[in-house]
Backbone as CSV, one residue per row, in Angstrom:
resi,resn,N_x,N_y,N_z,CA_x,CA_y,CA_z,C_x,C_y,C_z
1,MET,5.763,-1.529,12.880,4.498,-1.953,12.308,4.644,-3.418,11.895
2,ARG,3.668,-4.227,12.264,3.732,-5.629,11.874,2.767,-5.896,10.731
3,ALA,3.100,-6.870,9.935,2.244,-7.224,8.803,0.935,-7.814,9.310
4,ASP,-0.139,-7.489,8.645,-1.450,-8.038,8.955,-1.541,-9.387,8.255
5,ASN,-1.625,-10.454,9.030,-1.632,-11.792,8.441,-3.019,-12.391,8.284
6,ARG,-4.061,-11.572,8.525,-5.411,-12.071,8.285,-5.617,-12.212,6.786
7,LEU,-6.224,-13.284,6.382,-6.416,-13.552,4.959,-7.826,-13.171,4.533
8,THR,-8.108,-11.889,4.473,-9.456,-11.446,4.133,-9.792,-11.675,2.676
9,ASP,-8.827,-11.558,1.795,-9.110,-11.823,0.385,-8.017,-12.704,-0.219
10,GLY,-7.334,-13.451,0.634,-6.331,-14.376,0.146,-4.908,-13.892,0.295
11,ALA,-4.682,-12.646,0.586,-3.319,-12.132,0.731,-3.261,-11.179,1.917
12,PRO,-2.231,-11.315,2.751,-2.111,-10.408,3.891,-1.644,-9.021,3.455
13,MET,-1.877,-8.042,4.312,-1.351,-6.705,4.074,0.139,-6.737,4.406
14,ARG,0.925,-5.990,3.650,2.379,-5.960,3.816,2.847,-4.535,4.052
15,PRO,3.884,-4.354,4.876,4.411,-3.007,5.091,5.130,-2.501,3.840
16,LEU,4.977,-1.207,3.591,5.642,-0.569,2.460,5.903,0.885,2.826
17,ALA,7.131,1.344,2.574,7.497,2.730,2.865,7.491,3.549,1.585
18,CYS,6.894,4.719,1.646,6.851,5.638,0.513,8.280,6.037,0.135
19,GLU,8.580,6.013,-1.133,9.921,6.367,-1.601,10.213,7.858,-1.447
20,ARG,9.177,8.685,-1.301,9.389,10.130,-1.161,9.646,10.541,0.289
21,CYS,8.762,10.107,1.200,8.843,10.621,2.578,9.115,9.545,3.621
22,THR,9.195,8.295,3.223,9.438,7.120,4.073,8.278,6.769,5.007
23,ALA,7.112,7.375,4.846,5.950,6.984,5.643,5.652,5.517,5.362
24,GLN,5.537,4.708,6.420,5.294,3.280,6.242,3.832,2.963,6.519
25,VAL,3.198,2.317,5.557,1.794,1.919,5.645,1.702,0.425,5.402
26,LEU,0.527,-0.145,5.592,0.266,-1.532,5.213,-0.510,-1.516,3.908
27,VAL,-0.146,-2.410,2.989,-0.722,-2.409,1.641,-1.127,-3.820,1.228
28,ARG,-2.250,-3.913,0.538,-2.651,-5.146,-0.145,-3.150,-4.734,-1.518
29,LYS,-2.625,-5.342,-2.549,-3.001,-5.048,-3.932,-3.834,-6.214,-4.424
30,SER,-5.167,-6.060,-4.343,-6.072,-7.154,-4.690,-6.252,-7.329,-6.186
31,SER,-6.126,-6.244,-6.940,-6.229,-6.303,-8.398,-5.545,-5.056,-8.954
32,CYS,-5.501,-4.941,-10.253,-4.915,-3.735,-10.849,-5.697,-2.488,-10.444
33,GLN,-6.998,-2.636,-10.221,-7.848,-1.497,-9.898,-8.068,-1.306,-8.401
34,GLN,-7.776,-2.298,-7.554,-8.114,-2.214,-6.142,-6.883,-2.357,-5.264
35,THR,-6.660,-1.339,-4.434,-5.552,-1.327,-3.490,-6.079,-0.942,-2.121
36,SER,-5.701,-1.694,-1.099,-6.056,-1.358,0.276,-4.820,-0.793,0.960
37,VAL,-4.991,0.354,1.621,-3.891,0.991,2.333,-4.360,1.290,3.745
38,GLN,-3.571,0.861,4.722,-3.883,1.138,6.116,-2.835,2.105,6.664
39,TRP,-3.285,3.300,7.012,-2.426,4.349,7.563,-2.434,4.265,9.080
40,ASN,-1.343,4.733,9.695,-1.326,4.930,11.142,-0.912,6.383,11.401
41,GLY,-0.941,6.809,12.641,-0.631,8.198,12.976,0.753,8.626,12.543
42,ARG,1.734,7.760,12.699,3.116,8.099,12.309,3.213,8.315,10.803
43,ALA,2.570,7.457,10.027,2.608,7.591,8.567,1.945,8.887,8.128
44,VAL,0.815,9.221,8.747,0.117,10.468,8.420,1.018,11.660,8.722
45,ALA,1.714,11.616,9.867,2.596,12.724,10.255,3.776,12.878,9.304
46,LEU,4.279,11.777,8.749,5.430,11.821,7.849,5.059,12.176,6.406
47,CYS,3.831,11.913,6.004,3.422,12.077,4.607,3.540,13.536,4.159
48,ALA,4.368,13.764,3.160,4.599,15.118,2.639,3.354,15.697,1.971
49,GLU,2.526,14.851,1.385,1.334,15.331,0.691,0.134,15.513,1.631
50,HIS,0.174,14.877,2.804,-0.925,15.008,3.758,-0.862,16.332,4.505
51,GLU,0.355,16.837,4.694,0.540,18.076,5.450,-0.303,19.203,4.856
52,GLY,-1.145,19.775,5.670,-1.981,20.893,5.237,-3.256,20.492,4.512
53,ALA,-3.411,19.209,4.173,-4.610,18.784,3.446,-5.808,18.626,4.371
54,GLY,-5.550,18.281,5.627,-6.637,18.113,6.596,-7.648,17.080,6.155
55,ALA,-8.917,17.378,6.337,-9.996,16.443,6.004,-10.134,16.236,4.497
56,ALA,-9.546,17.113,3.692,-9.651,17.000,2.240,-8.661,15.992,1.651
57,PHE,-7.820,15.368,2.465,-6.807,14.424,1.981,-7.471,13.212,1.341
58,GLU,-7.191,12.977,0.085,-7.792,11.859,-0.650,-6.769,10.827,-1.075
59,GLY,-5.590,10.891,-0.519,-4.556,9.925,-0.852,-3.288,10.625,-1.284
60,CYS,-2.236,9.876,-1.375,-0.912,10.413,-1.668,-0.425,9.907,-3.033
61,GLY,-0.173,10.812,-3.941,0.307,10.440,-5.271,1.653,9.751,-5.227
62,SER,2.531,10.208,-4.334,3.851,9.584,-4.205,3.730,8.154,-3.704
63,LEU,2.830,7.932,-2.741,2.617,6.573,-2.245,2.003,5.707,-3.334
64,ARG,1.070,6.260,-4.102,0.489,5.501,-5.225,1.586,5.054,-6.193
65,ASP,2.523,5.958,-6.493,3.640,5.615,-7.385,4.511,4.526,-6.775
66,THR,4.775,4.628,-5.462,5.583,3.625,-4.767,4.902,2.264,-4.826
67,ILE,3.586,2.226,-4.602,2.839,0.966,-4.654,2.876,0.385,-6.063
68,ARG,2.687,1.237,-7.069,2.725,0.777,-8.463,4.083,0.138,-8.774
69,GLU,5.159,0.810,-8.394,6.507,0.288,-8.651,6.765,-0.999,-7.872
70,ALA,6.331,-1.053,-6.619,6.515,-2.256,-5.804,5.761,-3.439,-6.398
71,THR,4.593,-3.179,-6.970,3.821,-4.236,-7.622,4.539,-4.728,-8.874
72,LEU,5.062,-3.806,-9.660,5.799,-4.191,-10.871,7.057,-4.983,-10.549
73,ARG,7.741,-4.613,-9.446,8.962,-5.320,-9.027,8.655,-6.644,-8.342
74,GLY,7.402,-6.834,-7.922,7.033,-8.060,-7.221,7.200,-7.973,-5.712
75,THR,7.519,-6.793,-5.191,7.651,-6.603,-3.750,6.295,-6.729,-3.078
76,ILE,5.270,-6.221,-3.724,3.884,-6.359,-3.263,3.189,-7.307,-4.236
77,ALA,2.652,-8.394,-3.699,1.986,-9.382,-4.547,0.667,-8.831,-5.067
78,LEU,0.368,-9.144,-6.304,-0.918,-8.798,-6.910,-1.790,-10.038,-6.876
79,VAL,-2.904,-9.949,-6.154,-3.839,-11.063,-6.074,-4.680,-11.016,-7.340
80,ASP,-4.740,-12.114,-8.056,-5.518,-12.142,-9.293,-6.381,-13.393,-9.328
81,GLU,-7.090,-13.571,-10.408,-7.981,-14.719,-10.543,-7.226,-16.043,-10.495
82,GLY,-5.932,-16.031,-10.774,-5.147,-17.259,-10.822,-4.767,-17.809,-9.465
83,GLY,-4.873,-17.040,-8.412,-4.533,-17.563,-7.096,-4.190,-16.455,-6.123
84,ALA,-4.519,-16.687,-4.899,-4.303,-15.681,-3.859,-2.827,-15.505,-3.581
85,GLY,-2.404,-14.249,-3.572,-1.052,-13.922,-3.183,-0.001,-14.186,-4.230
86,ARG,-0.411,-14.612,-5.399,0.559,-14.895,-6.447,1.150,-13.599,-6.945
87,GLN,2.444,-13.607,-7.203,3.066,-12.409,-7.722,2.852,-12.331,-9.219
88,ARG,2.619,-11.102,-9.657,2.400,-10.860,-11.065,3.721,-10.991,-11.814
89,THR,3.696,-11.638,-12.962,4.917,-11.801,-13.759,4.790,-11.082,-15.068
């Protein structure tokens, strides 16, 4: 999977693997409240929480935790009012 380098809101999407099941998705954290996640077929197949959920799947709690931790560590940049792509400190 390659990183999406289009600058739709100032920061590209970055690959991130779930710490639980290793499903790799593309992520952009635009604010504390807004996260964009792009799934592919392989990630859906690997996701432990997606299995059996079918059309009712509303997201993965383990992936949400992984994204939260990656944002806190600075692995995923948090885009804020101060500048696009700036890492939160």
